[in-house]
Structures are given as C-alpha cells and as structure tokens.
N, C-alpha and C positions, 0 to 999 in steps of 0.2 A: 164973505158970505156969498156974494154973487159973482158972476163973471166966470172967468177961466179958473180962478182959485176954488170957487165952490164946486165946479164940475170936477176938478181934479180930486178934491176931498171926497166927493160922493163916489167917484170911480175907485178910489183907494179903499173905501169902506166896503163897496160891493165886492171888490177883489178879495178882501180878507174873508168875507162871508162865504164866498164860493170856495175858497181854499179850505175853510173849516168843514164845509159840507162834503167836499171831496175826500177829506181825511176820515170823516165819520161814516161815509157810505158803505165800506166793506163790513164794518161792525153792525150797522143797521140791517144790511142785507142778510148777514148771518143770523141775527136775532129774528127777523121776519120769517126767514126760512124755517127756523126751528119751531116757531109758533104755528106756522102754516101746516107743517107736517103733523104736529100733535093733534090738530083738529080733524084732519082727514085720514088718520090711520085706519079707522074702522071701515071707511068706504073703499079704500084701496085694497084691503085684505080680502074683501068679499069676492073679488074676481079671481078665478083660478089662473095660474100662470101657464102660458102656452109657449112652447119652443117654436121658433120660426126657422124654416130651412134657409140655409145660405145658398145663394146662387154662386157656386164655386166652379171649379173646372169640370168639364164633362168627361165622363169615363169613355175610354176608347172601346171599340168593339174588340172582342176576344181575338179576332184574326190578325189585328194590326198591333198587338202588344209588343213592346220592346222588352228584351231580356234585361234583368237587373244586373248591375255590376258588382 
C-alpha cells in the first residue's frame, strides 16, 4: 500500500484514466460541437454574408502586357 509499490499502483491507475479520456475526447468534442451549433444557429443566420476581396496578384498596366502563347 505504501512506498514505491503504492506510488507505482497509483501511477498505473492515472495512466489508464488518461488513456481512456484521450480515447473518448474526439467523440465528446464531436457531440459538444453539434450541441453548440444547434443553440446558436439563429444568431449566426441573422448576419448577412459578405464576400471579402483577396489580395492576389496586381494587374499590370496595359502598356507592359505580355502576349499570350
């Protein structure tokens, strides 16, 4: 019960619990995500969707345009 043997038993139990929690984490995350979305669907739909411009390549001026191949 005490000493090194007790410490090793306790660490083994903790390790098993941590392993079980790690295995259940993706499922819990999935369930919490689905419950969270169902509560906030009305609030997120009230805002209109806006397109944002992408900062892409700049257009060249018409005088320095290369011919297409």
